[in-house]
C-alpha positions as CSV (number, residue, x, y, z in Angstrom):
1,M,-8.9,-7.3,-22.2
2,K,-10.6,-10.7,-22.1
3,W,-9.9,-13.5,-19.6
4,Q,-11.7,-16.2,-17.7
5,L,-10.5,-18.9,-15.3
6,T,-12.7,-21.6,-17.0
7,Q,-15.6,-22.0,-19.4
8,H,-17.2,-24.4,-17.0
9,R,-19.1,-23.2,-13.9
10,D,-20.8,-26.4,-13.0
11,W,-19.5,-27.5,-9.6
12,V,-18.9,-31.1,-10.7
13,Q,-16.9,-29.9,-13.6
14,L,-14.9,-27.5,-11.5
15,E,-14.0,-30.3,-9.1
16,T,-12.9,-32.4,-12.0
17,Q,-10.8,-29.6,-13.6
18,F,-9.2,-28.2,-10.4
19,D,-7.6,-30.1,-7.5
20,F,-8.0,-27.1,-5.3
21,V,-11.8,-27.2,-5.8
22,H,-11.9,-30.9,-5.3
23,D,-10.2,-30.5,-1.9
24,M,-12.8,-28.2,-0.6
25,Q,-15.3,-31.0,0.2
26,F,-12.9,-32.4,2.8
27,V,-12.3,-29.1,4.7
28,P,-14.7,-28.6,7.7
29,Q,-15.8,-25.2,9.1
30,D,-16.9,-24.0,12.5
31,R,-20.6,-24.7,13.0
32,W,-21.2,-21.4,14.7
33,H,-20.1,-19.3,11.7
34,H,-20.8,-21.9,8.9
35,A,-23.6,-24.2,9.9
36,E,-24.1,-24.9,6.2
37,G,-21.1,-27.4,6.3
38,N,-17.8,-27.7,4.6
39,V,-15.8,-25.2,2.4
40,A,-17.2,-26.7,-0.8
41,I,-20.8,-26.1,0.3
42,H,-20.0,-22.6,1.5
43,T,-18.2,-21.7,-1.7
44,Q,-21.1,-22.8,-3.9
45,M,-23.4,-20.7,-1.8
46,V,-21.1,-17.7,-2.1
47,L,-20.9,-18.0,-5.9
48,A,-24.7,-18.2,-6.1
49,A,-25.1,-15.2,-3.8
50,L,-22.6,-13.2,-5.9
51,E,-24.3,-13.9,-9.2
52,S,-27.6,-12.8,-7.7
53,L,-26.3,-9.4,-6.6
54,P,-27.5,-6.5,-8.8
55,E,-24.1,-4.7,-8.5
56,Y,-22.4,-7.8,-9.8
57,Q,-24.7,-8.1,-12.7
58,Q,-23.9,-4.5,-13.7
59,L,-20.1,-5.1,-13.8
60,S,-18.2,-5.4,-17.0
61,P,-17.6,-9.0,-18.2
62,L,-13.9,-8.8,-17.1
63,K,-14.7,-7.6,-13.6
64,Q,-17.4,-10.2,-13.3
65,Q,-14.7,-12.8,-14.1
66,V,-12.3,-11.3,-11.5
67,V,-14.8,-11.2,-8.7
68,W,-16.2,-14.7,-9.5
69,T,-12.7,-16.2,-9.5
70,A,-11.9,-14.5,-6.2
71,A,-15.1,-15.9,-4.7
72,L,-14.2,-19.4,-5.9
73,L,-10.7,-19.1,-4.4
74,H,-11.4,-16.9,-1.3
75,D,-11.1,-19.9,1.1
76,V,-8.8,-22.0,-0.9
77,E,-6.2,-22.3,1.8
78,K,-8.5,-23.3,4.6
79,R,-7.4,-26.7,3.4
80,S,-3.9,-26.1,4.8
81,T,-4.7,-23.9,7.8
82,T,-7.8,-25.5,9.4
83,R,-7.4,-26.8,12.9
84,K,-9.7,-27.9,15.8
85,D,-9.1,-26.5,19.3
86,E,-9.5,-28.3,22.6
87,E,-13.2,-27.5,22.7
88,G,-13.8,-28.8,19.2
89,R,-14.1,-25.4,17.5
90,V,-12.7,-25.1,14.0
91,H,-10.3,-22.3,13.1
92,S,-8.4,-21.4,10.0
93,P,-5.9,-18.7,11.0
94,G,-4.0,-17.0,8.2
95,H,-6.0,-18.6,5.4
96,A,-6.5,-15.4,3.6
97,K,-2.8,-14.5,3.6
98,K,-1.7,-18.0,2.6
99,G,-4.6,-18.0,0.0
100,E,-3.1,-14.9,-1.6
101,L,0.2,-16.8,-2.2
102,S,-1.6,-19.9,-3.6
103,V,-3.8,-17.8,-5.9
104,R,-0.7,-16.1,-7.3
105,N,1.0,-19.4,-7.9
106,I,-2.1,-21.0,-9.5
107,L,-2.7,-18.1,-11.8
108,F,1.0,-17.9,-12.7
109,R,1.8,-21.5,-13.2
110,Q,-1.4,-23.3,-14.0
111,I,-3.7,-20.9,-15.7
112,E,-2.1,-18.2,-17.9
113,T,-3.4,-14.9,-16.4
114,P,-2.4,-11.3,-17.2
115,F,-0.5,-9.8,-14.3
116,V,-3.0,-7.0,-13.3
117,I,-6.0,-9.5,-13.3
118,R,-4.0,-12.0,-11.3
119,E,-3.0,-9.5,-8.7
120,H,-6.5,-8.1,-8.3
121,I,-7.8,-11.6,-7.7
122,A,-5.0,-12.3,-5.2
123,A,-5.7,-9.0,-3.4
124,L,-9.4,-9.8,-3.2
125,V,-8.6,-13.1,-1.6
126,R,-6.1,-11.5,0.8
127,F,-8.5,-8.8,2.0
128,H,-11.9,-10.6,1.7
129,G,-12.4,-10.3,5.5
130,L,-11.3,-6.7,5.8
131,P,-14.8,-5.2,5.4
132,L,-15.9,-7.2,8.5
133,W,-12.9,-6.6,10.7
134,V,-11.3,-3.3,9.7
135,M,-12.5,-1.5,12.8
136,E,-10.8,-4.1,15.0
137,K,-7.4,-3.5,13.4
138,P,-4.9,-1.5,15.5
139,D,-5.0,1.3,13.0
140,P,-8.2,1.0,10.8
141,K,-7.3,3.9,8.5
142,R,-3.8,2.6,7.8
143,A,-5.2,-0.9,7.0
144,L,-7.8,0.6,4.7
145,F,-5.5,2.9,2.8
146,A,-2.9,0.1,2.3
147,A,-5.7,-2.2,0.8
148,S,-7.0,0.7,-1.4
149,L,-3.6,0.8,-3.1
150,R,-4.1,-2.8,-4.3
151,V,-7.8,-3.5,-4.9
152,E,-11.0,-1.7,-5.9
153,M,-13.2,-1.3,-2.8
154,P,-16.6,-1.8,-4.5
155,L,-15.3,-5.2,-5.7
156,L,-14.0,-6.1,-2.3
157,C,-17.4,-5.1,-0.7
158,M,-19.2,-7.2,-3.3
159,L,-17.1,-10.3,-2.4
160,A,-17.6,-9.7,1.3
161,K,-21.3,-9.4,0.9
162,A,-21.5,-12.6,-1.1
163,D,-19.3,-14.3,1.5
164,A,-21.8,-13.2,4.3
165,I,-24.9,-14.1,2.4
166,G,-23.5,-17.5,1.3
167,R,-23.5,-19.1,4.8
168,A,-25.8,-20.2,7.5
169,C,-25.2,-18.3,10.8
170,E,-27.1,-16.4,13.4
171,D,-25.2,-13.1,13.0
172,K,-25.6,-12.7,9.2
173,G,-27.5,-9.4,9.8
174,D,-24.6,-8.0,11.8
175,L,-22.1,-9.1,9.1
176,L,-24.0,-7.3,6.4
177,A,-24.3,-4.2,8.6
178,R,-20.5,-4.2,9.1
179,I,-20.1,-4.3,5.3
180,E,-22.4,-1.3,4.9
181,L,-20.4,0.6,7.5
182,F,-17.2,-0.3,5.7
183,E,-18.5,1.2,2.5
184,L,-19.4,4.4,4.4
185,F,-15.9,4.4,5.9
186,C,-14.3,4.1,2.5
187,R,-16.4,6.9,1.1
188,E,-15.6,9.1,4.1
189,Q,-11.9,8.5,3.7
190,G,-11.9,9.2,0.0
191,C,-10.9,5.7,-1.2
192,W,-14.1,4.1,-2.5
193,Y,-13.7,4.7,-6.2
194,E,-9.9,5.2,-6.2
195,A,-6.8,4.5,-4.2
196,K,-6.1,6.8,-1.2
197,S,-4.2,9.8,-2.3
198,F,-1.2,11.3,-0.5
199,A,0.6,14.6,-0.6
200,S,3.5,12.9,-2.5
201,L,5.3,9.6,-2.9
202,A,7.6,10.6,0.0
203,G,4.5,11.5,2.0
204,R,3.0,8.1,1.4
205,F,6.2,6.4,2.4
206,H,6.3,8.4,5.6
207,Y,2.7,7.7,6.5
208,F,3.1,3.9,6.2
209,H,6.6,3.7,7.8
210,H,6.2,6.1,10.8
211,Q,3.8,5.9,13.7
212,K,2.7,9.5,13.6
213,G,1.6,11.0,10.2
214,T,-1.3,12.2,8.1
215,T,-2.0,11.6,4.4
216,D,-1.5,15.3,3.6
217,Y,1.9,15.6,5.3
218,Q,4.8,16.5,3.0
219,P,8.1,15.5,4.6
220,F,11.3,17.4,4.0
221,E,13.3,15.4,1.6
222,E,17.0,15.3,2.5
223,A,19.6,14.7,-0.1
224,G,20.7,11.0,-0.3
225,S,21.2,8.1,-2.7
226,E,18.5,6.9,-5.1
227,V,18.4,3.1,-4.6
228,I,16.9,1.0,-7.3
229,M,15.9,-2.1,-5.5
230,L,15.1,-5.0,-7.8
231,C,12.7,-7.8,-6.9
232,G,12.0,-10.9,-8.9
233,L,12.6,-14.6,-9.2
234,P,15.8,-15.8,-10.8
235,G,15.7,-15.7,-14.5
236,M,13.1,-12.9,-14.7
237,G,15.5,-10.5,-16.5
238,K,17.0,-8.3,-13.8
239,D,20.4,-8.1,-15.4
240,H,18.8,-7.2,-18.8
241,F,16.7,-4.6,-17.1
242,I,19.9,-3.0,-15.6
243,K,21.6,-2.9,-19.0
244,Q,18.6,-1.4,-20.6
245,F,17.7,1.3,-18.1
246,Y,20.7,1.8,-15.8
247,P,23.9,0.8,-17.7
248,K,26.1,3.3,-15.9
249,T,24.7,2.9,-12.3
250,A,26.7,1.1,-9.6
251,V,25.4,-2.3,-8.8
252,V,25.4,-4.4,-5.5
253,C,24.7,-7.9,-6.6
254,L,24.4,-10.9,-4.2
255,D,25.0,-13.4,-7.0
256,D,28.2,-11.7,-8.0
257,I,29.5,-12.0,-4.4
258,R,28.6,-15.7,-4.3
259,R,30.4,-16.3,-7.5
260,E,33.4,-14.3,-6.5
261,H,33.8,-16.3,-3.4
262,K,32.7,-19.6,-4.9
263,I,29.7,-19.9,-2.5
264,N,26.9,-22.3,-3.5
265,P,23.5,-20.6,-3.4
266,A,22.1,-23.7,-1.7
267,D,24.6,-23.3,1.2
268,K,22.2,-21.7,3.8
269,N,25.0,-21.3,6.3
270,A,26.9,-18.9,4.0
271,Q,24.0,-16.7,3.0
272,G,24.2,-14.5,6.0
273,W,27.8,-13.7,5.3
274,V,26.9,-12.9,1.6
275,A,24.2,-10.6,2.7
276,Q,26.5,-8.8,5.1
277,Q,29.1,-8.3,2.4
278,A,26.4,-6.8,0.2
279,K,25.3,-4.5,3.0
280,E,28.8,-3.2,3.5
281,Q,29.1,-2.5,-0.2
282,A,25.8,-0.6,-0.1
283,K,26.9,1.4,2.9
284,V,29.8,2.8,0.9
285,Y,27.4,4.2,-1.7
286,L,25.0,5.4,0.9
287,R,27.6,7.3,2.9
288,T,28.7,9.1,-0.3
289,K,25.1,9.6,-1.5
290,T,25.8,7.7,-4.6
291,D,23.0,6.2,-6.6
292,F,23.1,2.4,-6.9
293,I,21.1,-0.7,-7.7
294,W,20.4,-3.5,-5.2
295,N,20.2,-6.6,-7.4
296,A,18.7,-9.5,-5.5
297,T,15.6,-11.7,-5.6
298,S,14.2,-9.9,-2.5
299,L,11.1,-12.3,-2.5
300,S,9.9,-11.7,1.1
301,T,8.3,-8.6,2.6
302,S,10.3,-8.9,5.7
303,L,13.6,-9.1,3.9
304,R,12.8,-6.1,1.7
305,A,11.6,-4.2,4.8
306,S,15.0,-4.7,6.6
307,M,16.9,-3.4,3.6
308,I,14.6,-0.5,3.0
309,S,15.0,0.5,6.6
310,L,18.8,0.4,6.2
311,F,18.6,2.6,3.1
312,E,16.3,5.1,4.7
313,R,18.6,5.6,7.7
314,Y,21.0,7.1,5.2
315,Q,18.3,9.4,3.7
316,A,18.1,7.3,0.5
317,K,15.0,7.2,-1.6
318,V,14.1,3.7,-2.6
319,H,12.5,2.8,-6.0
320,L,11.4,-0.8,-5.7
321,V,11.0,-2.5,-9.1
322,Y,9.3,-5.9,-9.5
323,L,10.1,-7.9,-12.6
324,E,8.1,-10.7,-14.2
325,V,7.7,-12.5,-17.5
326,P,5.1,-15.3,-18.3
327,F,5.7,-18.7,-16.7
328,K,6.9,-20.5,-19.9
329,Q,9.2,-17.7,-20.9
330,W,10.6,-17.6,-17.3
331,R,11.5,-21.3,-17.4
332,Q,13.1,-20.9,-20.8
333,Q,15.1,-17.8,-19.7
334,N,16.4,-19.7,-16.7
335,Q,17.5,-22.6,-18.7
336,Q,19.5,-20.3,-21.0
337,R,21.3,-18.6,-18.1
338,K,25.0,-19.3,-17.5
339,Y,24.1,-20.1,-13.9
340,A,20.7,-21.8,-14.2
341,V,18.7,-22.4,-11.0
342,P,17.4,-26.0,-10.6
343,E,13.7,-26.5,-11.4
344,S,12.9,-27.7,-7.8
345,V,14.4,-24.6,-6.3
346,M,12.6,-22.4,-8.9
347,E,9.3,-24.0,-7.9
348,R,9.9,-23.6,-4.2
349,M,10.9,-19.9,-4.6
350,A,7.8,-19.2,-6.8
351,G,5.5,-20.6,-4.1
352,K,7.0,-18.2,-1.5
353,L,6.9,-15.0,-3.5
354,E,5.4,-12.1,-1.7
355,L,4.7,-9.4,-4.3
356,P,5.9,-5.9,-3.4
357,T,3.0,-3.6,-2.4
358,P,2.8,0.1,-3.1
359,D,3.3,1.1,0.5
360,E,6.7,-0.6,0.9
361,A,9.0,2.0,-0.7
362,H,9.1,5.6,-1.8
363,Q,8.1,4.3,-5.3
364,V,7.0,0.9,-6.4
365,S,6.9,-0.1,-10.1
366,Y,5.9,-3.3,-11.8
367,Y,7.9,-4.2,-15.0
368,I,5.9,-7.0,-16.6
369,N,6.9,-8.7,-19.8
370,G,8.9,-5.7,-20.9
371,E,6.5,-3.0,-19.9
372,F,5.6,-0.9,-16.8
373,V,2.0,-1.6,-15.7
374,D,-0.4,0.1,-13.3
375,L,-1.4,-2.3,-10.5
376,L,-5.0,-0.9,-10.4
377,E,-5.5,-0.6,-14.2
378,L,-8.3,-3.2,-14.4
379,Q,-10.4,-2.4,-17.5
């Protein structure tokens, strides 16, 4: 697999080619942690530091492109999150989380990027601070294991090291020591070269969804429904997927409820009623332990979590399936639908998409352009 963000690595050319790079020069940083100056200066230093690392030079060409692109974009959303407090200190709360959404949108809409490559870059941006702060998390192991399901830890450490070297600060030695300890922590927990393993898919779900649990615990699996929970933007082919793989399975579809009751999808006041009707339909199947499909966009993590919690209370096993096709095909498929979604709505929804992560359900699959893919299969 070959891919690169751009053929040009000269900073002036990058600023000309990409608005998000051009914006970096206008974003200040806190002088205690970034005495070098604004985000543009810092990012150039990070890229230079990355390219000088022996471990980076030993990577395959594709992985070099992945980490380099993540380094370029790791602080992309400081532009929207940076604030000054009353004492004049500069903060950028949530810039990594928002950066993940922006990276996903950029690499979906602007630069055609294979799904697995895009999601690895997005995850690197999301977790680029984890090696520094993992031990300050409420549950360091849980945070580490969740990240290991999405990103290769050697690449994450490489990015974090470049991020630490590529700045002017008095605590640089401490930052690099933290990164070394993070690597030791990963190796000790068995997730340096591969994702953390669990006793089973049910065991993994139990670990991430219950306060007390260990990675080797095998829960007793009670009989219940299997719920196929679809997730994807309108026009990604959810109905076709159902016809292809589950033609005889019962379906709970929010769009069908809206059409039956002539409810406009843009009517926000009515969406709660629609969701409640769908839940009542689902409960009928859950009580009788009948398998069914939950057919909705399910774009946010919080919305999916509320539904998965409901299904679990009835001992259901949830198979979460994310569907996606390339941007141009997506727009074309939407236009060909009987009930096409307006372009402005499509754009807004794409910008808010939170991709399902492997820890969300009993099983999480990614059906991309007509094929199931492995999220960590970065060759």
